[in-house]
N, C-alpha and C positions, 0 to 999 in steps of 0.2 A: 604416141606422145604420153607424157606422164603428167598427171594432175596431182598436186599435193593439197590435201585438205587438213588443216590444223584445227583441232578442236580444243577449246580452252573453256574452263569453268571460271568465269569472271563475275558471276552473279552471286551475291551474298545470300545466305539463308533468310527466309522470312520468319521473324520471331514474334511471338505474342506473349506479352507479360500477363501474369495473374493480376486480378483487380487490386487497386489500392484498398487498404483496410485500416481499421482502428482496433487496437487490442487493449486489454487491461494489462497492467504491468506483470501480473502473475501468469499470463497466458504465454505459451511457447511461441517464439518468433521464427522457428526453423521452417524451411520450405515445406516440410511434411505437414505443418499446421497452417501455413499461410498461402500455399499454392506454389506451383513451379511453372516456369515458362515452357512453352512448346515451340517447336520450329520445324519448318519444312524447307527443303532445298531442291532445286531443279536437277541436280546431278548426284547429290549425296543422300542416300536414303536415311541416314542416321547422323545428322549433324550433332556435334558435341555441345552441350549446354552447360555453362558455368555461371557462377554469380560472385559478386563481391559486395560487401556491405560498407556503407559509410554512415556512422551514427552521429547525429547532431543532438547535443544535450538540450534539455528543456530547463524550466525554471527550478525544478527539483529533480532528485535522482529517479523518481518513478515516472517522469515525463520525458520522452525523447522521441526522435524521428529516425527511423532506419530507411536510408535510401538504398534499395537493393538494385544493383545494376546487373541485369541478365545479359549474357552474350552467347550467341549461337555461332559456331565455327564449322565450316565444311572441311573436307579432306584437302582442299586446294588452298586453304588459308583465308578464304573469304569469310568475313564475319559481320554481324549486325547486332545491335544492342537495343534494349528497352529498359525502362525504369519502373520499378514498383515502389510505392511509398507506403511504409508501415508506420502509422502513428501509434505510439505507446503512451498510455495515460494511467495514472494512479487515481482512480475515482472511487475507491473503496475505503471506507473509514475503518480505523482499527476496531478490533473486538476487545471490549473492556469488561473486566469482572470486578465488581465491588466487593469489599469485605462485608461480612454479615452485619446486620443491625445489632446494636449492643445496648445494654442498660448499665449505667454507671451510678455510683454514689457520687454526690456532688463534690466530694473531696478527691475523687479519682481524676487523673489527667485525661483530657479528651483529645489530645494531639494524636495524629496518625500513628506515631510510634506505639501508642498504647491501645488504639482502637482498630488498627489494621490499615493496610495500604492497598489501593486498587492495583491490578495488573492488566497488561494489555499486550496483544499481539497484532501484527499488521502483515498484510500480504506482500508488501514491498519495502517497508521500513523496519529494520531489525530492532530499533529502539524508539518507539513512539514516546513523545513527551507526555507525562502524566502530571496533571495539576488538580487542585481542588479549591472549592469555595464553600464557605459555611453560611447558612442562614439560621439564626437562633430565634425560636418562638418561645416566649415566656410562658411559664406555667402559673399555678395558683399562688406560689410563693417564690421567693428569690432562689431557693435551692432546687426548684423543679423547673426544667425547661427541656426543649427538644432541639437538637442540632440536626439540621438537614444538610448533609455534606454531599455536594455534587462533584463527582470525580469526572474529569475530562481527559481523554487520550487523543492526542493530535499527531498525525504523521507529518513528515517533512513536506508533503504537498498540500497541507492545510486541511485534509479530511479529518473530521473529529467525530467522536461518539462519547456519550455520557452515561453514567449510572448514578444512582442515589443510595447513600448509606444513611440510615436513621440512627442517631445516637440519643437515647433517652437518658436524661440526667435527673436523678431523684435524691431528695434529702431523706434518707432512711435511718440516719443515726441520731439517736436522742442526744440532747446536750449533756455534757459532763457537769455535774453540780458538786460544789464543795461547800459543806456546811461549816459554820463557824465552830470553834472549839466549845466544848461544854464549859459552863461557868457557874460558879456558886455565888449567889447574891445574899 
């Protein structure tokens, strides 16, 4: 007599996803940095592991969520999937550099075009917004005072840093006097 035994691989691989994690926006999000899935199969010693990413934007460009779908497939076409969630956040403030402190004569302009402008770089935002606010402290006379200029750099996710420039204004120019013409009496 003949007995026919048909063997089929109908069991999908068992896949294990790497842990969910939170990254800073400048960190790499590739599997080499975030971890890779592993899989075992009852019939295939080396199931193929692939992934696809779906990115969901956040409230600003530096904040978003990557949903990484890992899939393990065996040679018979059985597959199983798991999901890794990678949350990306911009939590780092820009680096701001203030112009040097300066001393001016009271007749010199004290606007940033004359006294210098702050610069800033950010890990995720190519052009952080730079603003300033002035606080003036009077001196001993109207021509002497100090401007404390606080520069602020803000990235598109709302992270901000500040620096202070001190502008000292002095009246160091004597008045110009004009004498009346000589006269004979």
